[in-house]
N, CA and C atoms as an extended XYZ file, in Angstrom:
459
Properties=species:S:1:pos:R:3:atomname:S:1:resname:S:1:resid:I:1 pbc="F F F"
N        85.734       43.753      247.984 N   MET     1
C        84.552       43.293      247.267 CA  MET     1
C        84.930       42.033      246.509 C   MET     1
N        84.074       41.033      246.614 N   ASP     2
C        84.342       39.779      245.919 CA  ASP     2
C        83.263       39.518      244.864 C   ASP     2
N        83.360       38.371      244.241 N   ASP     3
C        82.444       38.035      243.156 CA  ASP     3
C        80.987       37.946      243.629 C   ASP     3
N        80.775       37.486      244.844 N   ILE     4
C        79.401       37.398      245.364 CA  ILE     4
C        78.811       38.800      245.529 C   ILE     4
N        79.598       39.730      246.069 N   ASP     5
C        79.128       41.120      246.182 CA  ASP     5
C        78.771       41.675      244.805 C   ASP     5
N        79.603       41.399      243.816 N   ARG     6
C        79.330       41.880      242.454 CA  ARG     6
C        78.027       41.283      241.923 C   ARG     6
N        77.799       40.007      242.185 N   ARG     7
C        76.555       39.368      241.724 CA  ARG     7
C        75.348       39.983      242.433 C   ARG     7
N        75.486       40.250      243.726 N   ILE     8
C        74.408       40.911      244.462 CA  ILE     8
C        74.096       42.264      243.827 C   ILE     8
N        75.131       43.029      243.519 N   LEU     9
C        74.929       44.348      242.906 CA  LEU     9
C        74.254       44.243      241.550 C   LEU     9
N        74.633       43.257      240.756 N   LYS    10
C        73.979       43.058      239.451 CA  LYS    10
C        72.496       42.786      239.635 C   LYS    10
N        72.164       41.901      240.563 N   VAL    11
C        70.757       41.556      240.804 CA  VAL    11
C        69.989       42.782      241.283 C   VAL    11
N        70.546       43.506      242.254 N   LEU    12
C        69.842       44.662      242.804 CA  LEU    12
C        69.693       45.792      241.788 C   LEU    12
N        70.652       45.928      240.875 N   GLN    13
C        70.518       46.955      239.835 CA  GLN    13
C        69.412       46.616      238.853 C   GLN    13
N        69.105       45.338      238.737 N   THR    14
C        68.009       44.922      237.864 CA  THR    14
C        66.671       45.117      238.557 C   THR    14
N        66.624       44.754      239.868 N   ASN    15
C        65.381       44.898      240.628 CA  ASN    15
C        65.712       44.990      242.111 C   ASN    15
N        65.789       46.201      242.641 N   ALA    16
C        66.138       46.414      244.046 CA  ALA    16
C        64.985       46.074      244.982 C   ALA    16
N        63.835       45.744      244.415 N   ASP    17
C        62.651       45.437      245.209 CA  ASP    17
C        62.514       43.946      245.527 C   ASP    17
N        63.458       43.144      245.020 N   LEU    18
C        63.392       41.700      245.276 CA  LEU    18
C        63.557       41.400      246.760 C   LEU    18
N        62.836       40.411      247.258 N   PRO    19
C        63.076       39.991      248.644 CA  PRO    19
C        64.499       39.449      248.782 C   PRO    19
N        65.074       39.615      249.962 N   VAL    20
C        66.449       39.176      250.211 CA  VAL    20
C        66.599       37.691      249.887 C   VAL    20
N        65.599       36.890      250.210 N   ALA    21
C        65.682       35.444      249.948 CA  ALA    21
C        65.859       35.168      248.464 C   ALA    21
N        65.190       35.949      247.616 N   GLU    22
C        65.322       35.755      246.173 CA  GLU    22
C        66.685       36.224      245.667 C   GLU    22
N        67.172       37.331      246.189 N   VAL    23
C        68.522       37.796      245.835 CA  VAL    23
C        69.529       36.728      246.238 C   VAL    23
N        69.373       36.224      247.463 N   ALA    24
C        70.283       35.193      247.976 CA  ALA    24
C        70.282       33.966      247.080 C   ALA    24
N        69.114       33.545      246.661 N   GLU    25
C        69.022       32.366      245.785 CA  GLU    25
C        69.737       32.609      244.466 C   GLU    25
N        69.580       33.795      243.911 N   GLN    26
C        70.195       34.104      242.615 CA  GLN    26
C        71.719       34.173      242.695 C   GLN    26
N        72.257       34.501      243.867 N   VAL    27
C        73.711       34.636      243.989 CA  VAL    27
C        74.358       33.452      244.696 C   VAL    27
N        73.544       32.499      245.132 N   GLY    28
C        74.087       31.286      245.740 CA  GLY    28
C        74.426       31.405      247.213 C   GLY    28
N        73.646       32.177      247.955 N   LEU    29
C        73.836       32.330      249.399 CA  LEU    29
C        72.530       32.016      250.116 C   LEU    29
N        72.614       31.871      251.428 N   SER    30
C        71.389       31.835      252.221 CA  SER    30
C        71.013       33.287      252.540 C   SER    30
N        69.802       33.489      253.041 N   ALA    31
C        69.270       34.841      253.213 CA  ALA    31
C        70.075       35.684      254.201 C   ALA    31
N        70.450       35.138      255.350 N   SER    32
C        71.139       35.940      256.371 CA  SER    32
C        72.484       36.491      255.903 C   SER    32
N        73.374       35.640      255.346 N   PRO    33
C        74.638       36.201      254.851 CA  PRO    33
C        74.430       37.207      253.708 C   PRO    33
N        73.425       36.958      252.886 N   CYS    34
C        73.140       37.888      251.784 CA  CYS    34
C        72.696       39.234      252.350 C   CYS    34
N        71.812       39.208      253.343 N   TRP    35
C        71.342       40.442      253.962 CA  TRP    35
C        72.498       41.214      254.598 C   TRP    35
N        73.404       40.504      255.279 N   ARG    36
C        74.561       41.171      255.896 CA  ARG    36
C        75.431       41.825      254.828 C   ARG    36
N        75.616       41.146      253.708 N   ARG    37
C        76.424       41.729      252.622 CA  ARG    37
C        75.741       42.979      252.059 C   ARG    37
N        74.426       42.925      251.870 N   ILE    38
C        73.697       44.094      251.361 CA  ILE    38
C        73.825       45.252      252.338 C   ILE    38
N        73.682       44.981      253.631 N   GLN    39
C        73.829       46.033      254.638 CA  GLN    39
C        75.237       46.635      254.604 C   GLN    39
N        76.243       45.782      254.413 N   LYS    40
C        77.627       46.265      254.342 CA  LYS    40
C        77.820       47.136      253.095 C   LYS    40
N        77.269       46.709      251.961 N   LEU    41
C        77.377       47.497      250.727 CA  LEU    41
C        76.696       48.856      250.899 C   LEU    41
N        75.604       48.882      251.629 N   GLU    42
C        74.923       50.156      251.906 CA  GLU    42
C        75.761       51.012      252.861 C   GLU    42
N        76.280       50.407      253.926 N   ALA    43
C        77.079       51.145      254.914 CA  ALA    43
C        78.330       51.744      254.287 C   ALA    43
N        78.919       51.036      253.322 N   GLU    44
C        80.124       51.524      252.643 CA  GLU    44
C        79.814       52.553      251.562 C   GLU    44
N        78.533       52.796      251.307 N   GLY    45
C        78.151       53.778      250.300 CA  GLY    45
C        78.200       53.257      248.878 C   GLY    45
N        78.438       51.960      248.708 N   ILE    46
C        78.435       51.389      247.356 CA  ILE    46
C        77.008       51.388      246.815 C   ILE    46
N        76.069       50.980      247.654 N   ILE    47
C        74.648       51.156      247.326 CA  ILE    47
C        74.251       52.486      247.946 C   ILE    47
N        74.017       53.476      247.112 N   GLU    48
C        73.699       54.817      247.614 CA  GLU    48
C        72.250       54.922      248.058 C   GLU    48
N        71.341       54.407      247.241 N   ARG    49
C        69.915       54.474      247.553 CA  ARG    49
C        69.171       53.534      246.621 C   ARG    49
N        67.946       53.259      246.957 N   ARG    50
C        67.080       52.423      246.116 CA  ARG    50
C        65.936       53.310      245.638 C   ARG    50
N        65.704       53.293      244.344 N   VAL    51
C        64.724       54.212      243.758 CA  VAL    51
C        63.791       53.469      242.813 C   VAL    51
N        62.691       54.122      242.461 N   ALA    52
C        61.791       53.616      241.443 CA  ALA    52
C        62.134       54.316      240.130 C   ALA    52
N        62.259       53.548      239.057 N   LEU    53
C        62.502       54.129      237.732 CA  LEU    53
C        61.159       54.307      237.045 C   LEU    53
N        60.873       55.518      236.629 N   LEU    54
C        59.586       55.835      236.031 CA  LEU    54
C        59.669       55.789      234.514 C   LEU    54
N        58.557       55.472      233.877 N   ASN    55
C        58.470       55.429      232.423 CA  ASN    55
C        58.288       56.856      231.900 C   ASN    55
N        59.268       57.380      231.139 N   PRO    56
C        59.171       58.769      230.669 CA  PRO    56
C        57.921       59.035      229.830 C   PRO    56
N        57.545       58.087      228.985 N   GLU    57
C        56.357       58.279      228.144 CA  GLU    57
C        55.104       58.426      229.007 C   GLU    57
N        54.971       57.559      229.997 N   LYS    58
C        53.787       57.608      230.864 CA  LYS    58
C        53.805       58.819      231.784 C   LYS    58
N        54.985       59.387      232.001 N   MET    59
C        55.114       60.609      232.803 CA  MET    59
C        55.025       61.858      231.921 C   MET    59
N        54.801       61.657      230.631 N   ASN    60
C        54.678       62.740      229.646 CA  ASN    60
C        55.948       63.588      229.544 C   ASN    60
N        57.109       62.921      229.623 N   VAL    61
C        58.386       63.596      229.379 CA  VAL    61
C        59.220       62.718      228.439 C   VAL    61
N        58.621       62.361      227.309 N   GLY    62
C        59.259       61.447      226.378 CA  GLY    62
C        60.265       62.073      225.433 C   GLY    62
N        60.415       63.380      225.476 N   VAL    63
C        61.390       64.055      224.617 CA  VAL    63
C        62.653       64.308      225.434 C   VAL    63
N        63.783       63.784      224.942 N   THR    64
C        65.072       63.978      225.603 CA  THR    64
C        65.894       64.965      224.788 C   THR    64
N        66.428       65.959      225.480 N   VAL    65
C        67.241       66.988      224.834 CA  VAL    65
C        68.608       67.002      225.511 C   VAL    65
N        69.647       66.931      224.701 N   PHE    66
C        71.008       67.079      225.196 CA  PHE    66
C        71.433       68.518      224.895 C   PHE    66
N        71.876       69.212      225.923 N   VAL    67
C        72.213       70.626      225.778 CA  VAL    67
C        73.690       70.810      226.110 C   VAL    67
N        74.431       71.299      225.121 N   ALA    68
C        75.855       71.589      225.294 CA  ALA    68
C        75.993       73.081      225.575 C   ALA    68
N        76.693       73.398      226.645 N   ILE    69
C        76.852       74.795      227.053 CA  ILE    69
C        78.326       75.157      227.068 C   ILE    69
N        78.598       76.329      226.502 N   ARG    70
C        79.927       76.918      226.616 CA  ARG    70
C        79.761       78.245      227.343 C   ARG    70
N        80.724       78.537      228.185 N   THR    71
C        80.689       79.788      228.925 CA  THR    71
C        82.009       80.517      228.730 C   THR    71
N        81.964       81.812      228.906 N   SER    72
C        83.213       82.582      228.849 CA  SER    72
C        83.760       82.799      230.255 C   SER    72
N        83.030       82.327      231.257 N   ARG    73
C        83.474       82.465      232.654 CA  ARG    73
C        83.832       81.096      233.208 C   ARG    73
N        84.951       81.036      233.870 N   HIS    74
C        85.409       79.771      234.436 CA  HIS    74
C        85.857       79.935      235.887 C   HIS    74
N        85.205       80.860      236.590 N   ASP    75
C        85.577       81.071      237.985 CA  ASP    75
C        84.621       80.316      238.912 C   ASP    75
N        85.066       80.133      240.132 N   GLU    76
C        84.319       79.332      241.109 CA  GLU    76
C        82.958       79.940      241.448 C   GLU    76
N        82.881       81.265      241.541 N   ASP    77
C        81.606       81.915      241.855 CA  ASP    77
C        80.578       81.644      240.764 C   ASP    77
N        81.001       81.778      239.508 N   TRP    78
C        80.078       81.525      238.400 CA  TRP    78
C        79.603       80.075      238.437 C   TRP    78
N        80.520       79.140      238.627 N   LEU    79
C        80.151       77.720      238.660 CA  LEU    79
C        79.174       77.437      239.794 C   LEU    79
N        79.433       77.983      240.957 N   ARG    80
C        78.542       77.767      242.098 CA  ARG    80
C        77.141       78.297      241.788 C   ARG    80
N        77.063       79.484      241.217 N   ASP    81
C        75.778       80.095      240.866 CA  ASP    81
C        75.070       79.279      239.783 C   ASP    81
N        75.819       78.912      238.742 N   PHE    82
C        75.275       78.108      237.645 CA  PHE    82
C        74.718       76.780      238.169 C   PHE    82
N        75.520       76.055      238.945 N   ALA    83
C        75.097       74.753      239.457 CA  ALA    83
C        73.875       74.895      240.362 C   ALA    83
N        73.859       75.900      241.212 N   ALA    84
C        72.725       76.093      242.121 CA  ALA    84
C        71.433       76.350      241.355 C   ALA    84
N        71.519       77.161      240.320 N   LYS    85
C        70.305       77.509      239.567 CA  LYS    85
C        69.866       76.377      238.649 C   LYS    85
N        70.800       75.754      237.954 N   VAL    86
C        70.431       74.705      236.993 CA  VAL    86
C        69.905       73.461      237.712 C   VAL    86
N        70.473       73.115      238.849 N   THR    87
C        69.994       71.926      239.557 CA  THR    87
C        68.583       72.122      240.109 C   THR    87
N        68.109       73.357      240.151 N   GLN    88
C        66.740       73.623      240.603 CA  GLN    88
C        65.708       73.484      239.489 C   GLN    88
N        66.151       73.283      238.258 N   ILE    89
C        65.225       73.096      237.134 CA  ILE    89
C        64.884       71.615      237.064 C   ILE    89
N        63.639       71.211      237.372 N   PRO    90
C        63.313       69.791      237.466 CA  PRO    90
C        63.498       69.020      236.161 C   PRO    90
N        63.347       69.687      235.040 N   GLU    91
C        63.492       69.015      233.753 CA  GLU    91
C        64.942       68.644      233.447 C   GLU    91
N        65.887       69.284      234.120 N   VAL    92
C        67.304       68.936      233.974 CA  VAL    92
C        67.551       67.722      234.867 C   VAL    92
N        67.712       66.552      234.246 N   VAL    93
C        67.879       65.320      235.014 CA  VAL    93
C        69.337       64.901      235.149 C   VAL    93
N        70.222       65.485      234.337 N   GLU    94
C        71.653       65.233      234.456 CA  GLU    94
C        72.401       66.510      234.087 C   GLU    94
N        73.510       66.756      234.796 N   LEU    95
C        74.347       67.928      234.541 CA  LEU    95
C        75.795       67.514      234.762 C   LEU    95
N        76.626       67.725      233.757 N   TYR    96
C        78.035       67.343      233.827 CA  TYR    96
C        78.917       68.519      233.454 C   TYR    96
N        80.045       68.657      234.154 N   ARG    97
C        81.111       69.572      233.739 CA  ARG    97
C        82.033       68.758      232.853 C   ARG    97
N        82.346       69.264      231.686 N   MET    98
C        83.050       68.500      230.659 CA  MET    98
C        84.478       69.002      230.453 C   MET    98
N        85.270       68.172      229.794 N   SER    99
C        86.557       68.611      229.278 CA  SER    99
C        86.364       68.873      227.787 C   SER    99
N        87.297       69.566      227.176 N   GLY   100
C        87.198       69.822      225.743 CA  GLY   100
C        86.479       71.124      225.438 C   GLY   100
N        85.889       71.196      224.252 N   GLU   101
C        85.268       72.432      223.781 CA  GLU   101
C        83.968       72.774      224.493 C   GLU   101
N        83.241       71.777      224.952 N   ILE   102
C        81.980       71.986      225.658 CA  ILE   102
C        82.288       72.067      227.149 C   ILE   102
N        81.744       73.072      227.821 N   ASP   103
C        81.996       73.234      229.250 CA  ASP   103
C        81.039       72.406      230.104 C   ASP   103
N        79.758       72.362      229.724 N   TYR   104
C        78.742       71.634      230.490 CA  TYR   104
C        77.798       70.920      229.538 C   TYR   104
N        77.353       69.751      229.971 N   MET   105
C        76.387       68.974      229.191 CA  MET   105
C        75.202       68.662      230.095 C   MET   105
N        74.021       68.921      229.596 N   LEU   106
C        72.799       68.667      230.334 CA  LEU   106
C        71.948       67.655      229.576 C   LEU   106
N        71.231       66.854      230.330 N   ARG   107
C        70.174       66.018      229.729 CA  ARG   107
C        68.880       66.518      230.328 C   ARG   107
N        67.983       66.904      229.452 N   ILE   108
C        66.703       67.498      229.838 CA  ILE   108
C        65.588       66.624      229.287 C   ILE   108
N        64.543       66.407      230.081 N   VAL   109
C        63.376       65.666      229.599 CA  VAL   109
C        62.150       66.567      229.687 C   VAL   109
N        61.379       66.574      228.598 N   VAL   110
C        60.200       67.430      228.476 CA  VAL   110
C        59.143       66.721      227.627 C   VAL   110
N        57.909       67.228      227.637 N   PRO   111
C        56.879       66.614      226.798 CA  PRO   111
C        56.997       66.965      225.311 C   PRO   111
N        57.518       68.175      225.012 N   ASP   112
C        57.551       68.615      223.613 CA  ASP   112
C        58.511       69.799      223.455 C   ASP   112
N        58.634       70.275      222.225 N   ILE   113
C        59.560       71.372      221.938 CA  ILE   113
C        59.136       72.659      222.637 C   ILE   113
N        57.840       72.906      222.721 N   LYS   114
C        57.360       74.108      223.412 CA  LYS   114
C        57.801       74.091      224.880 C   LYS   114
N        57.692       72.955      225.522 N   ALA   115
C        58.128       72.846      226.914 CA  ALA   115
C        59.638       73.041      227.008 C   ALA   115
N        60.385       72.505      226.032 N   TYR   116
C        61.834       72.717      226.048 CA  TYR   116
C        62.157       74.197      225.904 C   TYR   116
N        61.424       74.905      225.066 N   ASP   117
C        61.673       76.334      224.877 CA  ASP   117
C        61.514       77.088      226.200 C   ASP   117
N        60.537       76.696      226.999 N   ALA   118
C        60.351       77.333      228.312 CA  ALA   118
C        61.538       77.033      229.226 C   ALA   118
N        62.031       75.804      229.199 N   VAL   119
C        63.215       75.441      229.995 CA  VAL   119
C        64.423       76.230      229.502 C   VAL   119
N        64.584       76.310      228.186 N   TYR   120
C        65.695       77.054      227.581 CA  TYR   120
C        65.690       78.511      228.062 C   TYR   120
N        64.524       79.115      228.088 N   LYS   121
C        64.427       80.514      228.516 CA  LYS   121
C        64.805       80.669      229.990 C   LYS   121
N        64.411       79.707      230.834 N   ARG   122
C        64.821       79.749      232.247 CA  ARG   122
C        66.330       79.576      232.368 C   ARG   122
N        66.875       78.695      231.540 N   LEU   123
C        68.309       78.412      231.574 CA  LEU   123
C        69.127       79.640      231.203 C   LEU   123
N        68.787       80.293      230.100 N   ILE   124
C        69.580       81.455      229.668 CA  ILE   124
C        69.355       82.666      230.560 C   ILE   124
N        68.242       82.685      231.295 N   ALA   125
C        67.999       83.793      232.227 CA  ALA   125
C        68.746       83.577      233.543 C   ALA   125
N        69.118       82.342      233.830 N   ALA   126
C        69.717       82.009      235.130 CA  ALA   126
C        71.098       82.622      235.314 C   ALA   126
N        71.956       82.447      234.328 N   VAL   127
C        73.336       82.941      234.409 CA  VAL   127
C        73.819       83.273      232.993 C   VAL   127
N        74.846       84.116      232.876 N   PRO   128
C        75.372       84.432      231.538 CA  PRO   128
C        76.034       83.203      230.907 C   PRO   128
N        75.669       82.931      229.654 N   LEU   129
C        76.222       81.803      228.904 CA  LEU   129
C        76.770       82.323      227.587 C   LEU   129
N        77.824       81.705      227.092 N   PHE   130
C        78.422       82.100      225.821 CA  PHE   130
C        77.703       81.441      224.642 C   PHE   130
N        77.417       80.126      224.773 N   ASP   131
C        76.778       79.391      223.680 CA  ASP   131
C        75.967       78.239      224.257 C   ASP   131
N        74.768       78.055      223.710 N   VAL   132
C        73.898       76.950      224.102 CA  VAL   132
C        73.474       76.234      222.833 C   VAL   132
N        73.761       74.938      222.773 N   SER   133
C        73.420       74.146      221.599 CA  SER   133
C        72.588       72.946      222.038 C   SER   133
N        71.433       72.774      221.409 N   SER   134
C        70.507       71.713      221.801 CA  SER   134
C        70.396       70.661      220.717 C   SER   134
N        70.374       69.397      221.139 N   SER   135
C        70.171       68.269      220.224 CA  SER   135
C        69.069       67.397      220.798 C   SER   135
N        68.099       67.082      219.959 N   PHE   136
C        66.965       66.266      220.379 CA  PHE   136
C        67.244       64.807      220.042 C   PHE   136
N        67.072       63.934      221.020 N   ALA   137
C        67.264       62.499      220.791 CA  ALA   137
C        66.110       61.981      219.944 C   ALA   137
N        66.437       61.284      218.875 N   MET   138
C        65.418       60.713      217.992 CA  MET   138
C        64.948       59.346      218.493 C   MET   138
N        65.885       58.594      219.089 N   GLU   139
C        65.573       57.242      219.562 CA  GLU   139
C        66.577       56.866      220.645 C   GLU   139
N        66.083       56.265      221.707 N   ALA   140
C        66.972       55.736      222.746 CA  ALA   140
C        67.319       54.307      222.356 C   ALA   140
N        68.550       54.082      221.959 N   ILE   141
C        68.980       52.750      221.532 CA  ILE   141
C        69.412       51.929      222.743 C   ILE   141
N        70.079       52.559      223.695 N   LYS   142
C        70.410       51.905      224.961 CA  LYS   142
C        70.249       52.922      226.066 C   LYS   142
N        69.563       52.508      227.100 N   TYR   143
C        69.424       53.323      228.294 CA  TYR   143
C        69.448       52.379      229.486 C   TYR   143
N        70.324       52.630      230.414 N   THR   144
C        70.374       51.831      231.625 CA  THR   144
C        70.874       52.689      232.773 C   THR   144
N        70.446       52.333      233.949 N   THR   145
C        71.005       52.956      235.144 CA  THR   145
C        72.007       52.021      235.803 C   THR   145
N        72.111       50.791      235.281 N   ALA   146
C        73.003       49.789      235.863 CA  ALA   146
C        74.459       50.103      235.506 C   ALA   146
N        75.311       50.125      236.514 N   LEU   147
C        76.740       50.336      236.301 CA  LEU   147
C        77.441       48.988      236.126 C   LEU   147
N        78.521       48.933      235.340 N   PRO   148
C        79.291       47.688      235.254 CA  PRO   148
C        79.918       47.397      236.616 C   PRO   148
N        79.838       46.148      237.048 N   VAL   149
C        80.352       45.795      238.376 CA  VAL   149
C        81.724       45.147      238.339 C   VAL   149
N        82.207       44.786      237.167 N   ASP   150
C        83.464       44.065      237.045 CA  ASP   150
C        84.677       44.866      237.510 C   ASP   150
N        84.587       46.200      237.538 N   TYR   151
C        85.724       47.027      237.914 CA  TYR   151
C        85.772       47.321      239.404 C   TYR   151
N        84.712       46.978      240.121 N   ALA   152
C        84.626       47.295      241.551 CA  ALA   152
C        85.693       46.542      242.337 C   ALA   152
N        86.324       47.250      243.254 N   THR   153
C        87.372       46.637      244.075 CA  THR   153
C        87.004       46.639      245.538 C   THR   153
């Protein structure tokens, strides 16, 4: 990966809907070589997919809840069951296995606290959990889906 590929990725992370000619102009290439580079980045799996980012407020899911989970079980069967059930909850938009005192961290989006309570009840019914701690985001100071491209090799 070279600097031109990185510039292409920066542009596409800002707006993947741009015509190839416009991407090419922004990165200093003609359209055909730019298109070939984009196809190569897709073939290599660097560009996984192109998606539409929705406005949470307009989708009526403006409340973000971070949920820290601790479990007393750390076996593969429990993890498989937990992951299968939690990933089926549409309000859970991110799920991470953590190091340290917290075993799993979830980011959940809902319209209000009542809706979160319903998600919470589905979550605790899904699998045995030791501790569930919820924190409500008061303000999103920075939110981006764009990854830094400077480290790409």
